C-alpha positions as CSV (number, residue, x, y, z in Angstrom):
1,M,-45.5,-15.9,-12.2
2,S,-44.0,-12.4,-12.3
3,N,-41.1,-13.6,-10.1
4,F,-40.4,-16.4,-12.5
5,L,-40.4,-14.1,-15.5
6,N,-38.1,-11.7,-13.6
7,K,-35.7,-14.5,-12.8
8,L,-35.8,-15.7,-16.4
9,K,-35.2,-12.2,-17.7
10,Q,-32.3,-11.8,-15.3
11,G,-30.8,-15.2,-16.4
12,V,-31.0,-14.2,-20.0
13,S,-29.4,-10.9,-19.3
14,D,-26.6,-12.5,-17.3
15,A,-26.0,-15.0,-20.1
16,G,-25.8,-12.2,-22.6
17,K,-23.3,-10.3,-20.5
18,K,-21.2,-13.5,-20.1
19,A,-21.2,-14.1,-23.9
20,Q,-20.2,-10.5,-24.5
21,Q,-17.3,-10.9,-22.0
22,T,-16.2,-14.1,-23.6
23,V,-16.1,-12.5,-27.1
24,E,-14.2,-9.5,-25.7
25,S,-11.7,-11.7,-23.9
26,T,-11.1,-13.8,-27.0
27,T,-10.6,-10.7,-29.1
28,L,-8.0,-9.4,-26.6
29,K,-6.3,-12.8,-26.5
30,F,-5.9,-12.7,-30.3
31,Q,-4.4,-9.3,-30.0
32,V,-1.9,-10.6,-27.4
33,A,-1.0,-13.5,-29.7
34,A,-0.4,-11.1,-32.6
35,K,1.9,-8.9,-30.4
36,E,3.8,-12.0,-29.3
37,K,4.4,-12.8,-33.0
38,E,5.7,-9.3,-33.5
39,I,8.1,-9.7,-30.6
40,E,9.4,-12.9,-32.1
41,K,10.0,-11.1,-35.4
42,N,12.0,-8.4,-33.6
43,Y,14.1,-11.1,-31.8
44,T,14.8,-12.6,-35.2
45,E,15.9,-9.3,-36.6
46,I,18.3,-8.8,-33.7
47,G,19.6,-12.3,-34.3
48,R,20.3,-11.4,-37.9
49,I,22.2,-8.3,-36.9
50,V,24.3,-10.3,-34.4
51,Y,24.9,-13.0,-36.9
52,R,26.1,-10.5,-39.6
53,S,28.4,-8.9,-37.2
54,L,29.9,-12.3,-36.2
55,E,30.1,-13.3,-39.8
56,S,32.1,-10.2,-40.7
57,Q,34.2,-10.8,-37.6
58,I,33.2,-7.5,-36.0
59,S,33.3,-8.1,-32.2
60,F,30.2,-6.1,-31.5
61,A,26.8,-5.6,-33.1
62,P,26.0,-2.0,-34.0
63,N,24.0,-0.6,-31.1
64,A,21.8,1.8,-33.2
65,E,20.9,-1.0,-35.6
66,Y,19.4,-3.3,-33.0
67,E,18.2,-0.6,-30.5
68,K,15.0,0.1,-32.5
69,Y,14.1,-3.6,-32.3
70,R,14.8,-3.7,-28.5
71,E,12.6,-0.6,-28.0
72,A,9.8,-2.2,-30.1
73,I,10.0,-5.3,-28.0
74,V,9.7,-3.3,-24.7
75,H,6.7,-1.4,-26.1
76,L,5.0,-4.6,-27.3
77,E,5.5,-6.2,-23.9
78,Q,3.9,-3.2,-22.2
79,E,0.9,-3.5,-24.5
80,I,0.6,-7.2,-23.8
81,E,0.7,-6.5,-20.1
82,E,-2.2,-4.0,-20.5
83,L,-4.2,-6.4,-22.6
84,N,-3.7,-9.1,-20.0
85,R,-5.0,-6.8,-17.3
86,K,-8.1,-6.1,-19.4
87,I,-8.7,-9.8,-19.9
88,Q,-8.4,-10.4,-16.1
89,H,-10.9,-7.6,-15.5
90,L,-13.3,-9.0,-18.0
91,Q,-13.0,-12.5,-16.5
92,N,-13.3,-11.1,-13.0
93,L,-9.9,-12.5,-12.0
94,K,-6.9,-11.3,-10.1
95,E,-3.3,-12.6,-9.9
96,C,-1.8,-13.8,-6.7
97,G,1.8,-13.1,-5.8
98,C,2.5,-16.8,-6.5
99,G,1.4,-16.3,-10.1
100,K,-1.9,-18.2,-9.9
101,M,-5.1,-16.6,-11.3
102,L,-8.0,-16.4,-8.8
103,P,-11.6,-15.1,-8.7
104,A,-11.5,-11.4,-7.9
105,D,-13.6,-11.9,-4.8
106,A,-11.2,-14.5,-3.3
107,S,-10.1,-13.8,0.3
108,Y,-7.2,-16.3,0.3
109,C,-5.1,-18.0,-2.3
110,P,-5.7,-21.8,-2.2
111,F,-2.2,-22.4,-3.6
112,C,0.0,-20.4,-1.3
113,G,-2.3,-19.1,1.4
114,Q,-1.8,-15.4,0.8
115,Q,-4.6,-13.3,2.3
116,F,-6.1,-10.5,0.3
117,Q,-7.4,-7.3,1.8
118,T,-11.1,-6.8,1.6
119,I,-12.4,-3.3,0.8
120,V,-15.6,-2.7,2.7
121,L,-17.9,-0.2,0.8
122,Q,-20.4,1.9,2.6
123,P,-24.0,1.3,1.3
124,S,-24.0,4.7,-0.4
125,V,-20.9,3.8,-2.3
126,V,-22.1,0.4,-3.4
127,Q,-23.0,0.1,-7.1
128,A,-26.6,0.4,-8.0
129,E,-26.6,-3.2,-9.3
130,K,-26.1,-4.4,-5.7
131,A,-29.4,-3.3,-4.3
132,S,-29.8,-5.9,-1.5
133,F,-27.7,-6.9,1.5
134,C,-27.1,-10.0,3.5
135,P,-29.4,-10.2,6.5
136,K,-26.6,-12.0,8.5
137,C,-23.4,-9.9,7.8
138,G,-24.7,-6.9,5.9
139,E,-22.5,-7.6,2.8
140,A,-23.9,-6.2,-0.5
141,A,-25.4,-8.8,-2.7
142,G,-26.1,-8.8,-6.5
143,A,-29.6,-9.1,-7.8
144,S,-28.9,-12.7,-9.0
145,D,-27.1,-13.9,-5.9
146,N,-28.8,-16.7,-4.0
147,F,-26.1,-16.9,-1.3
148,C,-24.0,-14.3,0.4
149,R,-20.4,-14.2,-1.1
150,S,-19.0,-13.3,2.3
151,C,-20.7,-15.6,4.9
152,G,-22.6,-18.1,2.7
153,C,-26.0,-17.2,4.2
154,Q,-29.0,-18.0,2.0
155,L,-30.5,-14.8,0.7
156,S,-34.3,-14.4,0.6
157,E,-36.0,-15.0,-2.7
């Protein structure tokens, strides 16, 4: 009975963590969308400057006038890139060279075949959450894992 309650408790804890990650990811996605709208506004302002210069038959747009908008766009794009990295981390994803998003523990990309390097941690370096190890290959296993992520061996209950 105690084992059942521990598993139930672990399941509820895992669900709570997943819900929190989903909320955080959604919040970050809203921030990305707001920054993308700001970028569009800056593009619009640059367009106005160019249009006015063409309308007045000036062959070039004043550099100082649109430079502040260009700098704002570059800064916003950097912020969006950082937010996207945070989202990937929360969702336990990584990006392959081919542009596809994959689970962080993937060894190969199923779309292009790229192999990812695996970092082997010594047991003393492994996080406290991963207290057990696979009896077949010795890979660290999470408390809620039923099968080894490396070799697929069933872990003891």
